[in-house]
PyMOL CGO cylinders between C-alpha atoms (Angstrom):
from pymol import cmd
from pymol.cgo import CYLINDER

trace = [
    CYLINDER, 5.66, 8.68, 2.25, 5.15, 8.31, 5.98, 0.3, 1, 1, 1, 1, 1, 1,
    CYLINDER, 5.15, 8.31, 5.98, 6.79, 11.65, 6.88, 0.3, 1, 1, 1, 1, 1, 1,
    CYLINDER, 6.79, 11.65, 6.88, 4.49, 13.45, 4.44, 0.3, 1, 1, 1, 1, 1, 1,
    CYLINDER, 4.49, 13.45, 4.44, 1.40, 11.61, 5.67, 0.3, 1, 1, 1, 1, 1, 1,
    CYLINDER, 1.40, 11.61, 5.67, 2.28, 12.35, 9.30, 0.3, 1, 1, 1, 1, 1, 1,
    CYLINDER, 2.28, 12.35, 9.30, 3.01, 16.04, 8.69, 0.3, 1, 1, 1, 1, 1, 1,
    CYLINDER, 3.01, 16.04, 8.69, -0.24, 16.51, 6.77, 0.3, 1, 1, 1, 1, 1, 1,
    CYLINDER, -0.24, 16.51, 6.77, -2.19, 14.71, 9.51, 0.3, 1, 1, 1, 1, 1, 1,
    CYLINDER, -2.19, 14.71, 9.51, -0.62, 16.93, 12.16, 0.3, 1, 1, 1, 1, 1, 1,
    CYLINDER, -0.62, 16.93, 12.16, -1.46, 20.13, 10.27, 0.3, 1, 1, 1, 1, 1, 1,
    CYLINDER, -1.46, 20.13, 10.27, -5.06, 18.99, 9.83, 0.3, 1, 1, 1, 1, 1, 1,
    CYLINDER, -5.06, 18.99, 9.83, -5.35, 18.30, 13.55, 0.3, 1, 1, 1, 1, 1, 1,
    CYLINDER, -5.35, 18.30, 13.55, -3.92, 21.74, 14.32, 0.3, 1, 1, 1, 1, 1, 1,
    CYLINDER, -3.92, 21.74, 14.32, -6.45, 23.39, 12.01, 0.3, 1, 1, 1, 1, 1, 1,
    CYLINDER, -6.45, 23.39, 12.01, -9.44, 21.25, 12.98, 0.3, 1, 1, 1, 1, 1, 1,
    CYLINDER, -9.44, 21.25, 12.98, -9.89, 19.64, 9.57, 0.3, 1, 1, 1, 1, 1, 1,
    CYLINDER, -9.89, 19.64, 9.57, -11.54, 16.23, 9.46, 0.3, 1, 1, 1, 1, 1, 1,
    CYLINDER, -11.54, 16.23, 9.46, -10.53, 14.92, 6.05, 0.3, 1, 1, 1, 1, 1, 1,
    CYLINDER, -10.53, 14.92, 6.05, -9.17, 11.38, 6.11, 0.3, 1, 1, 1, 1, 1, 1,
    CYLINDER, -9.17, 11.38, 6.11, -7.25, 10.79, 2.89, 0.3, 1, 1, 1, 1, 1, 1,
    CYLINDER, -7.25, 10.79, 2.89, -3.87, 12.48, 2.55, 0.3, 1, 1, 1, 1, 1, 1,
    CYLINDER, -3.87, 12.48, 2.55, -4.73, 13.88, -0.87, 0.3, 1, 1, 1, 1, 1, 1,
    CYLINDER, -4.73, 13.88, -0.87, -7.97, 15.38, 0.49, 0.3, 1, 1, 1, 1, 1, 1,
    CYLINDER, -7.97, 15.38, 0.49, -6.11, 16.76, 3.50, 0.3, 1, 1, 1, 1, 1, 1,
    CYLINDER, -6.11, 16.76, 3.50, -3.56, 18.51, 1.29, 0.3, 1, 1, 1, 1, 1, 1,
    CYLINDER, -3.56, 18.51, 1.29, -6.31, 20.11, -0.74, 0.3, 1, 1, 1, 1, 1, 1,
    CYLINDER, -6.31, 20.11, -0.74, -8.27, 21.14, 2.36, 0.3, 1, 1, 1, 1, 1, 1,
    CYLINDER, -8.27, 21.14, 2.36, -5.18, 22.73, 3.89, 0.3, 1, 1, 1, 1, 1, 1,
    CYLINDER, -5.18, 22.73, 3.89, -4.88, 25.03, 0.89, 0.3, 1, 1, 1, 1, 1, 1,
    CYLINDER, -4.88, 25.03, 0.89, -8.60, 25.87, 0.70, 0.3, 1, 1, 1, 1, 1, 1,
    CYLINDER, -8.60, 25.87, 0.70, -9.50, 26.19, 4.38, 0.3, 1, 1, 1, 1, 1, 1,
    CYLINDER, -9.50, 26.19, 4.38, -6.29, 27.49, 5.96, 0.3, 1, 1, 1, 1, 1, 1,
    CYLINDER, -6.29, 27.49, 5.96, -3.20, 29.53, 5.23, 0.3, 1, 1, 1, 1, 1, 1,
    CYLINDER, -3.20, 29.53, 5.23, -0.98, 26.53, 6.04, 0.3, 1, 1, 1, 1, 1, 1,
    CYLINDER, -0.98, 26.53, 6.04, -0.49, 25.76, 2.33, 0.3, 1, 1, 1, 1, 1, 1,
    CYLINDER, -0.49, 25.76, 2.33, -0.92, 27.74, -0.83, 0.3, 1, 1, 1, 1, 1, 1,
    CYLINDER, -0.92, 27.74, -0.83, -2.72, 26.15, -3.76, 0.3, 1, 1, 1, 1, 1, 1,
    CYLINDER, -2.72, 26.15, -3.76, 0.60, 25.79, -5.57, 0.3, 1, 1, 1, 1, 1, 1,
    CYLINDER, 0.60, 25.79, -5.57, 2.24, 24.07, -2.59, 0.3, 1, 1, 1, 1, 1, 1,
    CYLINDER, 2.24, 24.07, -2.59, -0.76, 21.78, -2.22, 0.3, 1, 1, 1, 1, 1, 1,
    CYLINDER, -0.76, 21.78, -2.22, -0.70, 20.84, -5.90, 0.3, 1, 1, 1, 1, 1, 1,
    CYLINDER, -0.70, 20.84, -5.90, 3.03, 20.16, -5.76, 0.3, 1, 1, 1, 1, 1, 1,
    CYLINDER, 3.03, 20.16, -5.76, 2.70, 17.90, -2.71, 0.3, 1, 1, 1, 1, 1, 1,
    CYLINDER, 2.70, 17.90, -2.71, -0.34, 16.09, -4.11, 0.3, 1, 1, 1, 1, 1, 1,
    CYLINDER, -0.34, 16.09, -4.11, 1.57, 15.37, -7.31, 0.3, 1, 1, 1, 1, 1, 1,
    CYLINDER, 1.57, 15.37, -7.31, 4.62, 14.17, -5.36, 0.3, 1, 1, 1, 1, 1, 1,
    CYLINDER, 4.62, 14.17, -5.36, 2.46, 11.96, -3.15, 0.3, 1, 1, 1, 1, 1, 1,
    CYLINDER, 2.46, 11.96, -3.15, 0.68, 10.42, -6.13, 0.3, 1, 1, 1, 1, 1, 1,
    CYLINDER, 0.68, 10.42, -6.13, 3.96, 9.78, -7.96, 0.3, 1, 1, 1, 1, 1, 1,
    CYLINDER, 3.96, 9.78, -7.96, 5.43, 8.11, -4.89, 0.3, 1, 1, 1, 1, 1, 1,
    CYLINDER, 5.43, 8.11, -4.89, 2.36, 5.93, -4.52, 0.3, 1, 1, 1, 1, 1, 1,
    CYLINDER, 2.36, 5.93, -4.52, 2.57, 4.92, -8.18, 0.3, 1, 1, 1, 1, 1, 1,
    CYLINDER, 2.57, 4.92, -8.18, 6.31, 4.15, -7.99, 0.3, 1, 1, 1, 1, 1, 1,
    CYLINDER, 6.31, 4.15, -7.99, 5.77, 2.00, -4.93, 0.3, 1, 1, 1, 1, 1, 1,
    CYLINDER, 5.77, 2.00, -4.93, 2.86, 0.15, -6.51, 0.3, 1, 1, 1, 1, 1, 1,
    CYLINDER, 2.86, 0.15, -6.51, 4.86, -0.43, -9.72, 0.3, 1, 1, 1, 1, 1, 1,
    CYLINDER, 4.86, -0.43, -9.72, 7.77, -1.81, -7.71, 0.3, 1, 1, 1, 1, 1, 1,
    CYLINDER, 7.77, -1.81, -7.71, 5.48, -4.08, -5.69, 0.3, 1, 1, 1, 1, 1, 1,
    CYLINDER, 5.48, -4.08, -5.69, 3.90, -5.46, -8.87, 0.3, 1, 1, 1, 1, 1, 1,
    CYLINDER, 3.90, -5.46, -8.87, 7.35, -6.02, -10.35, 0.3, 1, 1, 1, 1, 1, 1,
    CYLINDER, 7.35, -6.02, -10.35, 8.51, -7.83, -7.21, 0.3, 1, 1, 1, 1, 1, 1,
    CYLINDER, 8.51, -7.83, -7.21, 5.39, -10.00, -6.98, 0.3, 1, 1, 1, 1, 1, 1,
    CYLINDER, 5.39, -10.00, -6.98, 5.69, -10.96, -10.66, 0.3, 1, 1, 1, 1, 1, 1,
    CYLINDER, 5.69, -10.96, -10.66, 9.17, -12.29, -9.88, 0.3, 1, 1, 1, 1, 1, 1,
    CYLINDER, 9.17, -12.29, -9.88, 8.08, -14.21, -6.80, 0.3, 1, 1, 1, 1, 1, 1,
    CYLINDER, 8.08, -14.21, -6.80, 9.59, -11.70, -4.37, 0.3, 1, 1, 1, 1, 1, 1,
    CYLINDER, 9.59, -11.70, -4.37, 8.01, -9.99, -1.40, 0.3, 1, 1, 1, 1, 1, 1,
    CYLINDER, 8.01, -9.99, -1.40, 6.12, -6.77, -2.10, 0.3, 1, 1, 1, 1, 1, 1,
    CYLINDER, 6.12, -6.77, -2.10, 7.80, -4.42, 0.34, 0.3, 1, 1, 1, 1, 1, 1,
    CYLINDER, 7.80, -4.42, 0.34, 8.10, -0.66, 0.72, 0.3, 1, 1, 1, 1, 1, 1,
    CYLINDER, 8.10, -0.66, 0.72, 11.33, -0.23, -1.24, 0.3, 1, 1, 1, 1, 1, 1,
    CYLINDER, 11.33, -0.23, -1.24, 11.81, 1.11, -4.76, 0.3, 1, 1, 1, 1, 1, 1,
    CYLINDER, 11.81, 1.11, -4.76, 14.77, -0.26, -6.72, 0.3, 1, 1, 1, 1, 1, 1,
    CYLINDER, 14.77, -0.26, -6.72, 16.43, 2.89, -8.06, 0.3, 1, 1, 1, 1, 1, 1,
    CYLINDER, 16.43, 2.89, -8.06, 18.31, 0.84, -10.63, 0.3, 1, 1, 1, 1, 1, 1,
    CYLINDER, 18.31, 0.84, -10.63, 15.02, 0.26, -12.43, 0.3, 1, 1, 1, 1, 1, 1,
    CYLINDER, 15.02, 0.26, -12.43, 14.36, 3.98, -12.85, 0.3, 1, 1, 1, 1, 1, 1,
    CYLINDER, 14.36, 3.98, -12.85, 15.40, 6.06, -15.82, 0.3, 1, 1, 1, 1, 1, 1,
    CYLINDER, 15.40, 6.06, -15.82, 17.53, 9.14, -15.15, 0.3, 1, 1, 1, 1, 1, 1,
    CYLINDER, 17.53, 9.14, -15.15, 14.56, 11.51, -15.50, 0.3, 1, 1, 1, 1, 1, 1,
    CYLINDER, 14.56, 11.51, -15.50, 12.53, 9.39, -13.08, 0.3, 1, 1, 1, 1, 1, 1,
    CYLINDER, 12.53, 9.39, -13.08, 15.36, 9.48, -10.54, 0.3, 1, 1, 1, 1, 1, 1,
    CYLINDER, 15.36, 9.48, -10.54, 15.61, 13.26, -10.86, 0.3, 1, 1, 1, 1, 1, 1,
    CYLINDER, 15.61, 13.26, -10.86, 11.87, 13.67, -10.39, 0.3, 1, 1, 1, 1, 1, 1,
    CYLINDER, 11.87, 13.67, -10.39, 11.94, 11.33, -7.39, 0.3, 1, 1, 1, 1, 1, 1,
    CYLINDER, 11.94, 11.33, -7.39, 14.77, 13.39, -5.89, 0.3, 1, 1, 1, 1, 1, 1,
    CYLINDER, 14.77, 13.39, -5.89, 12.81, 16.60, -6.47, 0.3, 1, 1, 1, 1, 1, 1,
    CYLINDER, 12.81, 16.60, -6.47, 9.68, 15.11, -4.87, 0.3, 1, 1, 1, 1, 1, 1,
    CYLINDER, 9.68, 15.11, -4.87, 11.60, 13.93, -1.83, 0.3, 1, 1, 1, 1, 1, 1,
    CYLINDER, 11.60, 13.93, -1.83, 13.22, 17.36, -1.44, 0.3, 1, 1, 1, 1, 1, 1,
    CYLINDER, 13.22, 17.36, -1.44, 9.82, 19.07, -1.54, 0.3, 1, 1, 1, 1, 1, 1,
    CYLINDER, 9.82, 19.07, -1.54, 8.49, 16.67, 1.07, 0.3, 1, 1, 1, 1, 1, 1,
    CYLINDER, 8.49, 16.67, 1.07, 11.55, 17.22, 3.27, 0.3, 1, 1, 1, 1, 1, 1,
    CYLINDER, 11.55, 17.22, 3.27, 11.09, 21.01, 3.14, 0.3, 1, 1, 1, 1, 1, 1,
    CYLINDER, 11.09, 21.01, 3.14, 7.39, 20.68, 3.98, 0.3, 1, 1, 1, 1, 1, 1,
    CYLINDER, 7.39, 20.68, 3.98, 7.98, 18.28, 6.88, 0.3, 1, 1, 1, 1, 1, 1,
    CYLINDER, 7.98, 18.28, 6.88, 10.67, 20.56, 8.29, 0.3, 1, 1, 1, 1, 1, 1,
    CYLINDER, 10.67, 20.56, 8.29, 8.34, 23.55, 8.04, 0.3, 1, 1, 1, 1, 1, 1,
    CYLINDER, 8.34, 23.55, 8.04, 5.61, 21.66, 9.93, 0.3, 1, 1, 1, 1, 1, 1,
    CYLINDER, 5.61, 21.66, 9.93, 8.11, 20.67, 12.63, 0.3, 1, 1, 1, 1, 1, 1,
    CYLINDER, 8.11, 20.67, 12.63, 9.17, 24.29, 13.06, 0.3, 1, 1, 1, 1, 1, 1,
    CYLINDER, 9.17, 24.29, 13.06, 5.63, 25.62, 13.52, 0.3, 1, 1, 1, 1, 1, 1,
]
cmd.load_cgo(trace, "trace")
């Protein structure tokens, strides 16, 4: 999630946007600039929210078993469709981060 958060923060700084939350920043970038289309913004917001939920679910699972709540998701716990969606989300984030780096 950190690469997405950092890239969104950088774009907002470049465009003079003062939103704080990543979700709000993604939306603002599509409404106030040409940096993101509405479709790209929606896709990245959905990916960000799914990643947050997966991480929270994993942390709850770990805590319930007396383990540390860290920043890792155990892929063995995911169904095949969840793994495919996670892969898709990470690919979309990678493309976005690379695009920000190249601008």
